[in-house]
C-alpha positions in Angstrom: -174.1 -64.6 82.5 -176.5 -61.8 82.9 -176.4 -59.7 86.1 -179.7 -59.6 88.4 -179.7 -55.8 89.4 -182.3 -56.4 92.2 -179.6 -58.1 94.5 -177.5 -54.8 95.1 -179.2 -52.5 97.5 -178.5 -49.0 98.0 -179.6 -46.2 100.0 -181.8 -43.4 99.4 -179.0 -40.6 98.7 -176.6 -43.1 96.3 -180.1 -43.7 94.1 -181.0 -40.0 94.2 -177.5 -39.2 93.0 -176.6 -42.1 90.8 -180.0 -42.3 88.9 -179.1 -38.4 87.4 -175.8 -39.6 86.3 -177.7 -42.8 84.8 -179.7 -40.8 82.9 -177.6 -38.8 81.3 -175.5 -41.4 79.7 -178.6 -43.1 78.4 -179.0 -39.9 76.9 -182.8 -39.6 78.5 -184.3 -37.0 80.5 -185.7 -37.3 84.3 -189.2 -36.9 83.1 -188.8 -39.8 81.2 -187.4 -41.8 83.9 -190.6 -40.5 85.7 -192.8 -41.8 82.8 -191.1 -45.3 83.2 -191.6 -45.4 86.9 -195.3 -44.5 86.5 -195.6 -47.1 83.7 -193.4 -49.9 85.7 -196.1 -50.1 88.7 -199.2 -49.5 86.5 -198.1 -52.5 84.4 -197.3 -54.3 87.7 -201.1 -53.4 88.6 -202.6 -54.6 85.6 -200.6 -58.1 85.9 -202.5 -58.4 89.4 -205.9 -57.2 88.2 -206.1 -57.6 84.4 -209.9 -56.5 84.5 -209.2 -53.3 86.4 -212.0 -50.7 86.3 -211.3 -48.1 89.1 -208.4 -47.0 91.3 -207.9 -44.1 93.7 -204.3 -42.7 93.7 -202.8 -40.5 96.3 -200.3 -37.8 95.3 -197.7 -36.2 97.4 -195.3 -33.5 96.9 -192.0 -34.2 95.1 -191.4 -36.6 92.5 -193.0 -39.6 94.2 -196.2 -38.0 93.6 -195.0 -37.1 90.1 -195.1 -40.9 89.9 -198.8 -41.2 91.2 -199.9 -38.3 88.4 -198.2 -40.7 85.7 -200.0 -44.0 87.0 -203.2 -41.9 86.8 -203.0 -40.8 83.3 -202.0 -44.3 82.1 -204.5 -45.8 83.7 -207.5 -43.4 82.8 -206.1 -43.8 79.0 -206.7 -47.1 79.0 -210.4 -46.6 80.4 -210.1 -47.0 84.2 -211.9 -44.8 86.7 -209.6 -42.9 88.5 -210.0 -40.7 91.7 -206.9 -38.7 92.2 -206.3 -37.0 95.7 -203.0 -34.5 96.2 -202.1 -34.1 100.0 -200.5 -31.0 100.8 -200.5 -27.9 98.1 -200.4 -28.6 94.4 -199.3 -25.2 93.7 -195.7 -25.7 94.9 -195.1 -28.8 92.7 -192.1 -27.9 90.4 -189.8 -29.5 87.6 -190.7 -33.0 86.2 -193.8 -33.6 89.3 -195.5 -30.7 88.0 -194.9 -31.4 84.0 -196.7 -34.9 85.0 -199.5 -32.9 87.2 -200.1 -30.9 84.2 -200.0 -33.9 81.7 -203.1 -35.7 84.1 -205.0 -32.2 83.7 -204.6 -32.1 80.2 -205.6 -35.8 79.9 -209.0 -34.5 81.8 -207.6 -36.2 84.7 -209.3 -34.0 88.2 -207.6 -33.4 91.2 -209.2 -33.4 94.9 -207.1 -32.4 98.0 -207.4 -34.9 101.3 -208.3 -32.4 103.0 -212.0 -33.2 101.7 -211.2 -36.9 101.9 -210.4 -36.6 105.4 -213.6 -34.6 105.8 -216.0 -37.1 103.9 -214.5 -39.8 105.5 -215.0 -38.4 109.1 -218.6 -37.9 108.4 -218.9 -41.5 107.2 -220.3 -44.3 110.0 -217.6 -46.5 108.8 -214.7 -46.8 107.0 -216.5 -48.9 104.1 -218.6 -45.8 103.3 -215.5 -43.2 102.6 -214.5 -42.5 99.3 -211.2 -44.4 99.3 -212.8 -47.1 99.4 -215.2 -47.3 96.4 -212.6 -48.3 94.0 -210.5 -51.7 93.8 -207.1 -50.7 94.7 -205.3 -47.6 95.9 -201.8 -46.5 94.5 -199.6 -44.7 97.4 -197.6 -42.0 95.8 -197.7 -39.7 98.9 -194.2 -39.8 100.3 -191.0 -41.0 98.9 -187.7 -41.7 99.8 -186.2 -38.4 101.0 -188.7 -38.8 104.0 -186.3 -37.7 107.3 -188.3 -37.4 110.4 -191.9 -38.5 111.3 -194.8 -38.0 109.2 -196.7 -35.3 109.9 -200.2 -35.4 111.3 -202.1 -35.0 108.2 -200.2 -37.3 106.0 -200.3 -40.0 109.3 -204.3 -39.5 109.2 -204.1 -40.2 105.4 -202.4 -43.2 105.9 -204.3 -44.4 108.3 -207.6 -44.2 106.2 -205.4 -46.3 103.3 -204.7 -48.9 106.0 -208.2 -49.4 107.0 -209.7 -49.4 103.6 -208.3 -53.1 103.6 -208.1 -52.6 99.7 -204.9 -53.7 97.7 -202.6 -51.1 97.9 -199.4 -50.3 95.5 -196.6 -48.3 96.7 -194.0 -46.3 94.5 -190.9 -46.9 95.2 -191.5 -47.2 99.3 -194.6 -47.7 101.4 -195.0 -43.9 102.6 -193.9 -43.8 106.5 -190.7 -46.4 105.8 -187.3 -45.3 106.0 -185.7 -46.4 102.8 -182.3 -46.5 104.2 -183.1 -48.6 107.4 -186.3 -50.4 107.2 -187.8 -48.2 110.3 -191.2 -46.6 110.5 -190.7 -43.1 110.8 -194.0 -42.4 112.8 -196.6 -44.4 110.9 -196.4 -46.0 107.4 -198.8 -47.5 104.5 -199.4 -51.3 104.6 -198.6 -52.1 101.0 -199.8 -54.9 99.3 -197.1 -54.6 96.7 -194.6 -52.5 96.1 -192.6 -51.4 93.1 -188.7 -49.9 93.9 -186.7 -48.4 90.8 -183.2 -48.5 89.8 -181.3 -49.4 92.6 -183.2 -51.6 95.0 -183.3 -50.0 98.3 -181.6 -50.9 101.4 -184.6 -50.0 103.6 -187.5 -52.4 102.1 -185.9 -55.4 102.7 -185.2 -56.0 106.7 -186.7 -55.3 110.1 -190.3 -53.3 110.2 -190.4 -53.3 106.4 -190.9 -56.6 106.4 -194.2 -55.8 108.0 -195.1 -52.8 105.0 -193.9 -53.5 102.0 -195.7 -56.7 100.7 -194.4 -57.9 97.3 -191.6 -55.9 96.5 -190.6 -55.8 92.6 -187.2 -54.5 91.3 -188.0 -52.0 87.9 -184.6 -51.0 86.3 -185.8 -48.4 83.9 -183.9 -49.5 81.3 -180.8 -47.4 83.3 -179.9 -49.9 85.9 -177.0 -51.2 84.7 -175.6 -48.0 83.9 -176.4 -47.0 87.3 -174.5 -49.8 89.0 -171.7 -49.0 86.9 -171.7 -45.7 88.3 -172.8 -46.8 92.0 -170.7 -48.9 93.7 -172.4 -50.4 96.8 -171.0 -53.4 99.6 -174.7 -54.4 100.5 -176.3 -56.8 98.6 -179.5 -59.5 99.0 -178.4 -63.2 99.6 -178.3 -64.9 96.2 -178.9 -68.9 96.2 -176.6 -69.5 93.0 -173.9 -68.5 94.8 -174.1 -69.6 98.4 -173.8 -73.1 97.8 -170.2 -73.0 95.5 -167.8 -72.8 98.5 -169.4 -76.0 100.0 -167.0 -78.7 99.3 -167.9 -81.8 97.6 -167.1 -85.3 99.6 -164.2 -86.9 98.5 -164.8 -90.4 97.8 -161.9 -91.6 100.4 -163.4 -89.1 103.1 -163.5 -90.4 106.4 -165.4 -88.8 109.6 -162.1 -87.0 111.0 -161.8 -84.9 107.7 -165.3 -83.8 107.8 -164.5 -81.4 111.2 -164.3 -81.9 114.8 -166.8 -80.1 116.6 -167.8 -79.8 120.1 -170.9 -78.3 121.3 -170.7 -76.7 125.1 -173.8 -75.8 126.8 -177.1 -77.5 128.2 -177.3 -76.7 131.9 -179.1 -77.7 134.1 -183.1 -78.0 132.9 -181.8 -76.4 129.4 -181.0 -79.6 127.3 -183.5 -79.2 124.3 -181.1 -76.0 123.2 -177.9 -78.1 123.0 -179.7 -80.9 121.4 -181.0 -78.9 118.6 -177.6 -77.4 118.2 -176.0 -80.5 117.8 -178.3 -82.4 116.1 -178.4 -80.0 113.3 -174.5 -79.8 113.1 -174.3 -83.5 112.8 -177.3 -83.4 109.9 -175.5 -80.9 107.8 -172.2 -83.2 107.8 -170.2 -82.3 110.3 -167.5 -85.5 111.1 -167.3 -86.1 114.5 -169.8 -84.0 116.9 -168.8 -83.9 121.0 -171.1 -82.4 123.2 -170.3 -81.4 126.8 -173.5 -80.5 129.1 -174.5 -80.5 132.5 -175.0 -84.0 134.2 -178.9 -83.7 134.4 -178.5 -83.0 130.5 -176.8 -86.0 129.4 -179.7 -88.4 128.8 -181.7 -86.5 126.9 -179.1 -86.1 124.0 -177.8 -89.3 124.0 -181.0 -91.0 123.8 -182.3 -88.1 121.0 -179.2 -88.5 119.0 -176.9 -91.5 120.1 -174.5 -90.0 117.0 -173.3 -86.8 119.0 -170.9 -88.1 121.2 -172.3 -85.9 124.8 -170.4 -86.3 128.1 -171.0 -84.6 131.3 -169.1 -81.6 132.4 -168.8 -81.0 135.6 -166.3 -78.5 135.7 -163.1 -80.1 135.0 -161.0 -77.4 133.4 -158.5 -80.3 132.2 -160.6 -82.3 130.6 -162.7 -79.1 129.0 -159.0 -78.1 127.4 -158.6 -81.6 126.3 -162.1 -81.6 124.4 -160.6 -78.1 122.8 -157.4 -79.2 121.5 -159.6 -82.3 119.8 -161.8 -79.9 118.1 -161.2 -77.6 114.7 -164.5 -75.6 115.6 -165.7 -74.5 119.0 -170.0 -73.7 119.5 -170.9 -72.3 123.1 -173.9 -71.0 124.2 -177.0 -72.8 123.9 -178.7 -73.5 126.8 -175.4 -72.2 128.7 -176.8 -70.3 131.4 -175.0 -67.8 133.3 -174.3 -69.2 136.4 -170.5 -70.7 137.6 -170.6 -73.6 135.5 -171.4 -71.3 132.4 -168.9 -68.8 133.4 -166.3 -71.1 133.7 -166.7 -72.9 130.5 -166.9 -69.7 128.6 -163.8 -68.0 130.1 -161.8 -71.2 128.8 -163.4 -71.2 125.4 -162.9 -66.9 125.2 -159.7 -66.7 123.6 -159.0 -69.9 122.3 -157.2 -69.5 118.8 -160.0 -71.8 116.7 -163.2 -71.1 115.0 -165.9 -70.6 117.3 -169.6 -69.9 117.1 -171.1 -67.9 120.2 -174.9 -68.0 120.6 -177.7 -67.3 123.3 -176.1 -67.1 126.9 -172.6 -67.2 125.1 -173.6 -63.3 123.9 -175.0 -62.4 127.4 -171.7 -63.4 129.0 -169.7 -61.8 126.4 -171.8 -58.3 127.0 -170.4 -58.3 130.4 -166.9 -59.7 129.5 -166.3 -58.3 126.1 -163.2 -59.0 124.1 -162.8 -58.5 120.2 -162.0 -61.9 118.1 -161.7 -62.4 114.1 -162.2 -66.0 114.4 -165.8 -66.0 115.9 -169.4 -65.8 114.6 -171.8 -63.5 117.0 -175.8 -64.5 116.1 -177.4 -62.0 118.7 -181.4 -61.7 118.0 -182.2 -57.5 118.7 -182.7 -58.3 122.3 -179.2 -59.6 122.4 -177.6 -57.1 120.3 -178.8 -54.6 122.4 -176.9 -55.6 125.6 -173.8 -56.4 123.7 -173.8 -52.6 122.4 -175.5 -51.0 125.5 -178.4 -49.6 124.0 -182.1 -50.4 123.9 -183.6 -52.9 121.4 -185.5 -50.0 119.8 -182.1 -48.0 118.9 -180.8 -51.3 117.3 -184.0 -51.6 115.2 -184.1 -48.1 114.5 -180.6 -49.1 112.1 -179.8 -52.7 111.7 -177.4 -52.0 109.3 -175.3 -49.2 111.6 -176.0 -52.0 114.6 -173.8 -55.0 112.7 -171.3 -52.6 112.2 -170.9 -51.6 115.4 -171.0 -55.0 116.7 -168.0 -55.7 114.4 -166.4 -52.7 115.2 -166.7 -53.6 119.3 -166.2 -57.9 118.6 -165.1 -58.6 115.6 -165.6 -61.5 113.4 -168.6 -62.2 111.6 -171.7 -60.8 112.8 -175.0 -62.0 112.5 -178.2 -59.8 113.7 -181.2 -61.8 113.6 -184.9 -61.1 112.7 -186.9 -60.6 109.2 -184.3 -59.6 107.0 -181.5 -60.9 108.6 -178.2 -59.3 108.3 -174.6 -60.9 108.2 -171.7 -58.3 108.2 -168.4 -59.6 107.0 -166.2 -56.9 108.4 -162.9 -58.4 106.6 -164.5 -56.9 103.4 -167.2 -54.6 105.1 -170.2 -55.9 103.3 -173.5 -56.7 104.5 -175.4 -59.3 103.3 -179.2 -59.6 103.4 -181.6 -62.9 104.0 -184.6 -62.5 101.8 -186.1 -65.9 103.1 -187.9 -66.5 106.0 -191.3 -65.9 107.6 -192.8 -65.1 111.0 -193.4 -69.1 111.9 -190.1 -68.6 113.0 -190.3 -66.7 115.7 -190.8 -70.0 118.1 -188.1 -71.4 120.8 -184.8 -73.2 119.4 -184.9 -71.4 115.9 -181.5 -69.4 116.7 -180.0 -72.8 118.6 -180.6 -74.7 115.0 -178.9 -72.1 113.3 -175.4 -71.5 115.3 -175.6 -75.6 115.2 -175.8 -75.5 110.9 -173.0 -72.7 110.9 -170.7 -74.8 112.9 -171.3 -77.8 111.1 -170.4 -76.5 108.0 -167.5 -74.5 109.5 -166.4 -78.2 110.3 -166.6 -78.7 106.3 -163.4 -76.1 105.8 -165.9 -73.2 104.8 -164.9 -70.2 106.0 -166.8 -68.1 108.7 -168.5 -66.1 106.0 -169.0 -68.5 103.8 -170.5 -70.6 106.2 -172.9 -68.4 108.2 -174.0 -66.9 104.8 -175.2 -70.4 103.5 -176.6 -71.3 106.9 -178.6 -68.0 106.7 -180.1 -68.9 103.8 -180.6 -72.5 104.5 -182.0 -71.9 107.7 -185.0 -69.3 106.3 -185.7 -70.7 103.1 -186.6 -74.5 105.3 -188.7 -72.2 107.2 -190.4 -70.9 104.2 -190.5 -74.6 102.8 -192.2 -75.9 105.6 -194.6 -73.2 105.9 -195.8 -73.7 102.5 -196.2 -77.3 103.2 -198.0 -77.2 106.4 -198.7 -73.2 107.9 -196.4 -70.8 109.5 -198.5 -71.6 113.3 -196.9 -74.7 115.4 -193.7 -74.6 113.2 -190.3 -76.3 115.7 -187.0 -75.4 115.1 -186.8 -79.1 114.8 -189.0 -79.3 111.8 -186.3 -77.2 109.6 -183.2 -79.8 110.3 -184.5 -82.3 108.0 -185.2 -79.8 105.2 -181.8 -78.0 105.7 -180.3 -81.4 104.9 -182.4 -81.7 101.8 -181.3 -78.6 100.5 -177.6 -79.0 101.0 -177.8 -82.2 99.5 -179.8 -81.4 96.4 -177.2 -78.1 95.9 -175.1 -81.4 94.6 -177.7 -83.2 92.4 
């Protein structure tokens, strides 16, 4: 079976070190790799623009700029009109990048400096009259994966000019200004139409802010990806649909409702029936055998009316009754619409140290932040705001390094951690592996989405899936369902409940 090397995610440092070893094993020079990288980007451009006639290439110092010089030369050799700008002092180029620049000059290519570009553009009355807008597309080879601090003011001005041009932009390896390790923007960043990354896919291209800047992501292994992967182990990868469904058990012909799990959902405080309704319904729709929901008396009627298959009971603070339900259950879900008052706290404290699989969402996470404990039989599903409260940090600090945030959450709270958002992360502390969801879209930014996700996770755990397997499958199907709904009806106006029947179809389709 062939290996999809684009699924494996690496830090910039891993790729920088590993590509040298891979090139040696392949018995090729690093300059040969640079030529392959340039060819990979140019070929991708031709696939998107098969009648390409003109382009602007912006090169920086270092090997990223060298890739840009290769692209420019290949384009010129194919009869494409190329305007090339170098950012910085080109006389300081060394090694392979200098060789690539000289090859461009030898091919008759001219080099202008970005200072000239900015001067002419500043004199223009509009962005459309800037020299950068005269061509069909732009190649961004300004900054590579080695960027560590904020982009310099001059480079930031060039980035602004590129973004304002409203032309297709192809970024080489990583959009300039994006941290290749975290996906955070380092002051300013190119908004690429397409990004072609090389040898090993960089972790920062698939989560957080990166989703707004990378565009369509393409992987080019440069014919050394297998050698690189053999020499460079990683515990971070994109979720692979072909693997996610395997742990989902098939239904036995003699199954009964009790054999498919007994889930108790706790939430739906006064005025918040919708959250626990969505979670309970999602759990039932993905196959949990029995779902029992305990809610505030005022929330019971909406739940009984909307989904009578869920056994909804009012809970008024009777600890004995709550403990009976907990003893009956095989899985617990607490948090959607829970609130943070005395009613909520009593339920939360009763559930906190139960030795059964548990899913904590929404207000259960807020209560956990104030009453922390560590539990390896639990899934936590925070968005960045909830993660910030759990860690005692700001949202900006969480988003600056989402990969570190999921590890910190595990170290403090244990269990399986889901950090929701663009490129949702799932961290399995047992294996110390991080999984990134490649699906999802901006239509999911609406109320109730997290409630549905927590219900799907709980429903799958009820069917005897492990916490990590259930969580990965739930996150993937939840996001893929949103993509299907968006394709059919658009992102705007997408409701959380729209996803539930599609998630059900995805899970059942896996057995066809």
